[in-house]
C-alpha positions as CSV (number, residue, x, y, z in Angstrom):
1,M,24.7,-5.4,-22.5
2,T,24.6,-2.1,-20.6
3,D,24.0,-0.2,-23.9
4,A,21.0,-2.4,-24.7
5,V,19.6,-1.9,-21.2
6,T,20.0,1.9,-21.5
7,L,18.4,1.8,-24.9
8,I,15.4,-0.1,-23.6
9,G,15.1,2.2,-20.6
10,T,15.3,5.3,-22.8
11,G,12.7,3.8,-25.2
12,A,10.3,3.1,-22.3
13,A,10.8,6.6,-20.9
14,V,10.1,8.2,-24.2
15,C,7.0,6.1,-24.8
16,S,5.7,6.7,-21.3
17,T,6.3,10.5,-21.6
18,I,4.6,11.0,-25.0
19,S,1.7,8.6,-24.2
20,F,-0.3,11.3,-22.4
21,T,0.2,14.0,-25.0
22,P,-2.6,12.9,-27.4
23,Q,-5.1,12.8,-24.6
24,A,-4.0,16.1,-23.2
25,W,-4.1,17.7,-26.6
26,K,-7.6,16.3,-27.3
27,V,-8.9,17.8,-24.0
28,I,-7.4,21.2,-25.0
29,R,-8.8,21.0,-28.5
30,T,-12.3,19.7,-27.8
31,G,-12.8,20.6,-24.1
32,E,-14.4,17.2,-23.7
33,T,-13.6,14.8,-20.8
34,K,-16.8,12.9,-20.4
35,D,-15.2,9.6,-21.4
36,I,-12.1,9.9,-19.2
37,S,-12.1,8.0,-15.9
38,A,-11.2,10.4,-13.1
39,A,-10.5,7.4,-10.8
40,S,-8.0,5.9,-13.3
41,Y,-6.2,9.2,-13.7
42,A,-6.1,9.8,-10.0
43,I,-4.3,6.5,-9.6
44,T,-2.0,7.3,-12.5
45,V,-1.2,10.7,-10.9
46,A,-0.4,9.0,-7.6
47,A,1.8,6.5,-9.3
48,F,3.8,9.1,-11.1
49,A,4.2,11.1,-7.9
50,L,5.5,8.0,-6.2
51,W,7.9,7.3,-9.1
52,V,9.2,10.8,-9.0
53,T,9.7,10.5,-5.2
54,Y,11.4,7.2,-5.6
55,G,13.7,8.6,-8.3
56,L,14.6,11.5,-6.1
57,F,15.6,9.2,-3.2
58,R,17.7,7.2,-5.6
59,S,19.1,10.3,-7.4
60,D,18.0,8.6,-10.6
61,W,17.5,11.8,-12.7
62,P,16.3,10.1,-15.9
63,L,13.6,8.4,-13.9
64,V,12.7,11.6,-12.2
65,G,12.6,13.6,-15.4
66,S,10.5,11.3,-17.5
67,N,8.0,10.6,-14.6
68,A,7.8,14.3,-13.8
69,I,6.7,15.0,-17.3
70,C,4.1,12.2,-17.1
71,L,3.0,13.5,-13.7
72,I,2.4,17.0,-15.2
73,L,0.5,15.7,-18.2
74,S,-1.7,13.2,-16.3
75,A,-2.4,15.8,-13.6
76,F,-3.5,18.2,-16.2
77,I,-5.9,15.6,-17.7
78,L,-7.2,14.8,-14.2
79,T,-7.6,18.5,-13.4
80,M,-9.5,19.1,-16.6
81,T,-11.7,16.0,-16.0
82,L,-12.7,17.3,-12.6
83,A,-13.0,21.0,-13.7
84,P,-16.3,22.6,-14.4
85,E,-17.4,22.5,-18.0
86,G,-17.0,26.3,-18.3
87,W,-13.3,26.1,-17.5
88,R,-12.7,23.4,-20.2
89,K,-14.7,25.4,-22.8
90,A,-12.7,28.6,-21.9
91,L,-9.4,26.7,-22.4
92,K,-10.7,25.4,-25.7
93,R,-11.5,29.0,-26.8
94,R,-8.1,30.3,-25.7
95,I,-5.8,27.6,-27.0
96,G,-7.7,25.2,-29.1
């Protein structure tokens, strides 16, 4: 049973971690964020920060690692959503 639980947890962590990658890549590639809800991403960033903190208190390193990656990606998306258009376009020219 423990192996099944570990497999489910690992699958959830992988899915959560990679779920923000397509949106982050789209922001980099297009420089567009007009359809992204800043409020939604602000809540998401707060949630991941709390999960990381919770994981640190519990010394649950898989929880910390996966949520830290999600925190970084969602914070990037939020930052780009709030950034002036010139910054987004400059990033698009540099990377995209």
